[in-house]
C-alpha positions in Angstrom: 23.5 -12.8 16.6 20.9 -12.5 19.8 18.6 -9.3 20.5 19.7 -8.2 23.8 16.8 -5.6 24.6 14.1 -4.0 22.7 12.9 -0.3 23.1 9.7 1.1 22.1 9.2 5.0 21.1 5.9 6.9 19.9 6.1 8.5 16.6 3.9 10.4 13.9 2.8 8.9 10.5 2.7 10.6 7.4 -0.8 11.2 7.3 -3.6 11.2 9.4 -6.5 8.6 10.6 -9.8 9.6 8.7 -13.4 8.2 9.4 -14.1 6.6 6.2 -17.5 5.8 6.8 -18.3 9.4 8.3 -16.6 10.8 4.7 -18.8 8.6 2.9 -21.8 9.9 4.4 -20.9 13.5 3.8 -18.6 16.3 5.6 -18.1 19.5 5.8 -14.1 21.2 5.7 -12.8 24.1 7.7 -9.4 24.6 6.2 -7.6 21.0 6.8 -9.9 20.0 9.3 -12.8 17.5 8.7 -15.9 18.7 10.5 -18.7 16.4 11.7 -19.5 13.5 14.2 -17.1 10.5 13.9 -19.3 7.1 13.1 -16.1 4.7 13.2 -15.7 3.2 16.9 -12.6 4.5 18.3 -12.5 7.7 16.8 -12.8 11.0 18.5 -13.0 13.2 15.5 -13.6 12.4 11.5 -9.9 13.2 11.3 -7.3 13.0 14.0 -3.1 12.8 14.0 -1.6 9.7 12.7 0.5 7.8 15.4 3.1 5.0 14.9 5.4 3.1 17.2 9.0 2.2 16.6 10.4 -1.0 17.7 13.9 -0.5 18.2 16.0 -3.9 18.6 19.5 -3.8 20.3 21.7 -6.2 19.1 24.4 -7.9 21.2 26.9 -6.6 19.4 26.0 -2.9 19.4 23.8 -2.4 16.5 20.5 -1.1 16.5 17.7 -2.5 13.9 14.1 -0.8 13.7 10.7 -1.3 12.3 7.7 0.8 12.7 4.2 0.0 13.7 1.5 2.0 11.8 -2.1 1.5 10.7 -3.6 2.7 7.8 -5.7 5.8 7.3 -9.0 4.4 7.4 -8.7 2.4 10.0 -11.8 0.1 11.2 -13.5 0.4 8.1 -13.9 -2.1 5.3 -13.1 -5.0 8.0 -9.5 -3.8 8.9 -8.3 -3.4 12.9 -9.0 -0.4 15.0 -7.6 2.9 15.7 -4.1 2.4 16.5 -2.9 4.7 19.1 0.3 5.0 20.8 -0.4 5.4 24.2 -2.7 2.4 24.3 -0.6 0.0 22.5 3.1 0.7 23.7 2.3 -0.9 27.2 0.9 -4.2 25.4 4.0 -4.3 23.6 6.6 -4.0 26.3 4.6 -6.4 28.8 3.5 -8.9 26.3 5.8 -9.1 23.6 9.5 -7.7 24.2 9.9 -10.4 26.8 9.4 -13.2 24.0 11.9 -11.2 21.8 15.0 -10.5 24.1 17.4 -13.3 23.8 16.3 -14.2 20.7 18.8 -15.3 17.8 18.4 -13.2 14.4 19.5 -16.1 12.3 16.1 -16.5 10.2 13.7 -13.6 9.4 10.7 -16.2 8.7 11.1 -18.2 11.8 11.3 -15.1 13.9 8.5 -12.9 12.1 6.0 -16.3 12.1 6.6 -16.8 15.8 5.5 -13.0 16.4 2.8 -13.7 14.1 1.5 -16.2 16.0 1.5 -14.7 19.5 -1.6 -13.7 21.0 -3.0 -11.9 23.9 -3.8 -13.6 27.3 -7.3 -13.5 26.4 -6.5 -15.5 23.4 -6.7 -12.5 20.7 -4.4 -11.8 17.9 -2.2 -8.8 18.7 -3.3 -5.8 16.3 -2.1 -5.6 12.7 0.3 -2.5 13.2 2.2 -4.2 15.9 2.8 -7.3 13.8 3.9 -5.2 10.9 6.3 -3.1 12.8 8.1 -5.8 14.9 8.6 -7.8 11.7 10.2 -4.7 9.7 12.3 -4.6 12.9 13.4 -8.6 12.7 14.2 -8.0 9.1 16.4 -5.2 9.5 17.9 -7.4 12.7 18.8 -10.3 10.6 20.0 -7.9 7.4 22.4 -6.4 10.1 23.1 -9.7 11.9 24.2 -11.2 8.4 25.8 -8.0 6.9 23.2 -8.2 3.9 20.5 -5.9 2.4 17.1 -6.5 3.6 16.4 -7.4 0.0 19.0 -10.3 0.1 17.8 -11.9 3.1 14.1 -12.2 1.6 16.0 -13.6 -1.7 17.7 -16.0 0.2 15.1 -17.4 2.6 12.3 -17.7 -0.1 14.7 -19.0 -2.6 13.9 -15.8 -5.3 15.9 -14.8 -8.2 17.3 -11.4 -8.1 16.0 -9.2 -10.5 18.1 -6.2 -10.7 15.5 -3.3 -12.0 13.3 -1.0 -10.3 9.3 -1.6 -9.7 7.1 0.8 -10.9 6.0 3.1 -8.3 2.4 4.5 -7.6 2.1 7.7 -6.3 -1.1 9.3 -4.5 -2.8 12.8 -4.7 -4.8 13.1 -2.0 -7.6 15.5 -2.4 -5.4 18.1 -4.4 -5.5 15.9 -7.2 -4.7 18.9 -9.9 -1.5 20.4 -8.9 -0.2 16.8 -6.9 -1.0 15.3 -10.7 1.3 17.9 -12.3 4.1 17.2 -9.7 3.8 13.1 -10.6 3.9 14.3 -14.3 6.8 16.7 -13.8 8.6 13.7 -12.0 7.6 11.2 -14.3 5.7 8.5 -11.8 5.1 5.1 -13.3 1.6 5.0 -12.1 -0.7 7.9 -11.0 -2.8 9.6 -9.6 -4.8 7.5 -7.1 -7.2 10.8 -6.9 -9.1 10.2 -3.6 -12.4 9.9 -5.0 -14.4 9.1 -2.1 -17.4 11.1 -2.3 -20.0 10.7 -5.0 -21.6 14.0 -4.9 -18.6 16.1 -4.7 -15.6 14.0 -6.5 -17.6 11.3 -8.7 -20.6 12.8 -9.7 -24.1 11.7 -9.5 -23.8 10.3 -12.5 -19.9 10.0 -12.6 -19.6 13.0 -14.7 -16.9 15.0 -12.1 -14.7 11.7 -12.6 -14.9 11.5 -16.2 -14.0 15.3 -16.5 -11.1 15.0 -14.4 -9.8 11.8 -16.2 -10.1 13.8 -19.7 -8.1 16.6 -17.8 -5.4 14.3 -16.8 -4.9 12.4 -19.9 -4.5 15.8 -21.8 -2.5 17.2 -19.4 0.1 14.2 -19.1 0.3 15.0 -23.0 1.0 18.5 -22.3 3.4 18.2 -19.8 4.8 14.5 -20.4 5.8 14.7 -24.1 5.4 11.9 -26.4 7.7 9.2 -24.4 5.8 9.3 -21.2 3.2 6.6 -20.9 2.1 6.1 -17.2 -0.8 3.8 -16.1 -3.9 5.7 -14.8 -4.9 4.3 -11.4 -7.9 5.7 -9.6 -9.1 4.8 -6.1 -13.3 5.2 -6.0 -13.5 3.7 -2.4 -17.1 1.9 -3.6 -18.5 5.1 -5.0 -19.4 3.9 -8.7 -21.5 1.1 -6.9 -23.4 3.8 -4.7 -23.8 6.4 -7.8 -25.3 3.6 -10.4 -27.1 1.6 -7.5 -24.8 -1.5 -8.2 -26.6 -1.8 -11.7 -24.3 -4.0 -13.5 -25.2 -2.8 -17.1 -24.7 1.1 -15.8 -21.6 0.5 -14.5 -20.6 -1.2 -17.4 -21.4 1.6 -19.6 -19.6 4.1 -17.1 -16.4 2.1 -17.2 -16.7 2.3 -21.2 -17.0 5.9 -21.2 -14.1 6.3 -18.5 -11.7 4.1 -20.7 -12.3 6.2 -23.8 -11.5 9.4 -21.9 -8.2 7.8 -20.6 -7.5 6.7 -24.2 -4.5 5.9 -25.1 -3.4 5.4 -21.4 -4.1 2.1 -19.6 -6.7 2.8 -16.6 -7.1 0.8 -13.4 -10.2 1.2 -11.2 -9.8 0.6 -7.5 -12.5 -0.6 -5.4 -15.4 0.1 -7.7 -18.0 -0.9 -5.1 -17.9 -1.8 -1.4 -20.3 -5.1 -1.2 -20.4 -5.0 3.1 -18.1 -8.4 3.2 -15.4 -10.4 1.8 -17.8 -12.9 0.3 -20.4 -10.3 -1.3 -17.3 -8.1 -2.5 -15.7 -11.3 -4.2 -18.9 -12.2 -6.0 -19.5 -8.4 -7.3 -16.1 -7.6 -8.4 -15.9 -11.1 -10.5 -19.4 -10.2 -12.0 -18.1 -6.7 -12.9 -14.7 -8.1 -14.6 -16.4 -10.9 -16.1 -18.8 -8.0 -18.1 -16.0 -5.6 -18.7 -14.4 -8.5 -20.7 -17.4 -9.5 -22.6 -17.8 -6.1 -23.8 -14.0 -5.8 -24.6 -13.3 -3.1 -22.0 -9.8 -3.4 -21.2 -10.2 -1.2 -17.7 -8.6 -3.3 -14.8 -10.2 -4.0 -11.7 -8.2 -3.6 -8.3 -9.5 -5.5 -5.3 -8.9 -3.2 -1.9 -12.1 -2.9 0.3 -12.7 -6.4 2.2 -9.1 -7.9 0.6 -7.0 -6.9 3.6 -5.7 -10.1 5.2 -3.3 -13.0 3.6 -6.3 -15.1 3.6 -8.5 -12.6 1.8 -6.3 -11.9 -1.0 -6.0 -15.9 -1.3 -9.8 -15.9 -1.9 -9.6 -13.2 -4.2 -7.0 -14.3 -6.5 -8.5 -18.2 -6.3 -12.0 -16.6 -7.6 -10.2 -14.4 -10.0 -12.4 -11.5 -8.7 -9.9 -8.9 -9.7 -7.2 -8.0 -12.4 -4.7 -6.7 -9.5 -5.2 -7.1 -5.7 -3.8 -4.4 -3.5 -1.6 -5.8 -0.8 -2.3 -3.3 2.0 0.9 -4.0 3.8 0.0 -2.6 7.6 -3.3 -4.4 7.1 -1.7 -8.1 6.7 0.5 -7.6 9.9 3.9 -9.2 9.4 5.6 -8.5 6.1 6.1 -11.7 5.3 2.5 -12.0 4.3 3.0 -9.3 1.7 5.7 -11.2 0.4 3.6 -14.2 0.5 0.7 -12.6 -0.9 3.2 -11.3 -4.0 3.9 -14.6 -4.7 0.4 -16.3 -4.5 -0.8 -13.6 -6.6 1.8 -13.7 -9.2 1.5 -17.7 -9.5 -2.3 -17.4 -10.3 -1.6 -14.6 -12.9 -3.3 -11.7 -10.9 -1.6 -8.5 -10.7 0.0 -7.8 -7.1 0.4 -4.2 -5.7 2.4 -3.9 -2.9 0.5 -0.8 -1.6 -0.2 0.3 2.2 -1.2 3.8 3.4 -0.1 7.5 3.2 -0.7 6.9 6.9 2.5 5.0 7.4 6.5 6.3 8.0 9.5 6.5 6.3 10.9 3.7 7.8 8.2 1.3 6.6 8.2 2.5 3.1 12.1 1.8 2.8 11.3 -2.0 3.8 8.6 -2.2 1.6 11.4 -1.4 -1.0 12.9 -4.4 -0.1 10.1 -6.5 0.0 9.2 -5.1 -3.7 12.3 -5.5 -5.0 12.9 -9.3 -3.7 8.8 -10.5 -4.4 8.4 -8.4 -8.0 5.0 -7.0 -7.6 3.7 -5.2 -10.7 3.9 -1.9 -8.9 4.6 -0.3 -5.2 3.2 2.8 -3.7 5.3 6.1 -2.9 4.6 6.5 0.8 4.1 8.0 3.3 2.1 11.0 2.9 -0.1 13.0 0.2 2.7 15.8 -0.7 3.7 13.2 -3.6 7.5 14.5 -3.4 8.2 13.3 -0.3 7.0 9.8 -0.5 8.2 9.5 -4.2 11.3 10.4 -3.0 11.8 8.1 0.0 10.8 5.1 -2.1 12.6 6.0 -5.4 16.2 6.6 -3.5 16.1 3.6 -1.5 15.2 1.4 -4.3 18.2 3.1 -6.5 20.5 2.9 -3.5 19.8 -0.7 -2.9 19.8 -1.7 -6.7 23.2 0.0 -6.9 24.6 -2.1 -3.9 23.1 -5.4 -5.5 24.6 -4.8 -8.8 28.2 -4.1 -7.2 27.4 -7.5 -5.6 26.2 -9.4 -8.5 29.4 -7.9 -10.6 26.8 -6.5 -13.1 28.4 -3.4 -14.8 27.8 -0.1 -12.9 26.8 1.4 -16.3 24.0 -0.8 -16.9 22.5 0.1 -13.5 23.0 3.6 -14.1 21.3 3.7 -17.3 18.2 2.1 -15.7 18.0 4.2 -12.8 18.2 7.1 -15.0 15.3 5.7 -17.1 13.2 5.3 -14.2 13.4 9.1 -13.6 12.8 10.2 -17.0 16.7 11.4 -17.5 
């Protein structure tokens, strides 16, 4: 089955591009708008709308396959590619990449996605990660349609992976509405929550961490009040380096603070993502590794999740090899082609490091559905409910795609229908 044409269309994402550097330095809010001067190259405002590009493959039998190019909310931060705007990149896709796709045979996802991954601009530079991300999604969808299989089955077949007919835990993110959105997560019995967006010391963490301690205490009590005795989600909080800022990267003070967080979260398990931002891959690995080892020495079971400076497949390999974190976030748009996300999950699992198929609130529904198939095949410890910050929409998209796909796979494998239904109901707490 060949690709006979490729179309590109502009679109919106599920959230916004935010200038992380400006936010960390302190901004004011005017309603939902973020006021202040942007500090990251490419930004015209601290907050601006998220944009995407849909890649549409026309197959020779008339079928249509698609994928969405999108970049993360905090583009241009922590070593990531710059802002991704549709008007700027659609001409690049149409002029430089489409001619290389038309006529290609859709018989191997890995082969064709690898071909696109290695394409370069005429000046020798690599294409934006968002472009590689979206085109690889369309290729996976195209191969699945050509072979009349689910995207999950295509990945299982090409990577020679076992089929596991169980859901992957879903991690929901709250945005700044960390109280009401936490209630939504608890009521819908999310497996991992709440992210919480702790990206400023004075307003969210507290100069001595007191604001986050208070929030974790509230969250634990709220889960016990609303969730019932049989609901024990994992707490996963992203602090965007603010702990390092507040405690001036002092190891002893940070370890003491992690002990306080663990006490507040008990009996629930706690993960802290991005405790510090060391400014480079090498220094981030070094500082996370030292903190992780100190926590172990003191018997503190809070897990460290790597995010900042852990962007590409090559970065993830470095973090895993150094055993610098208990879990790595595999931020799907930052890795370019989704084959890199698959391989990153498999690499982390091989060496005993937790794998989290993440991404961004600033993605699309199409990218979220594709990520479900990646997760069902590669089996990370958790995956992100995306896009958006409203909880309900992203959790619905990911949960429903997961349950639909598992139902189809169970039918094909002749697994008892009731067994699959019971698992789906358990996931939903029904």
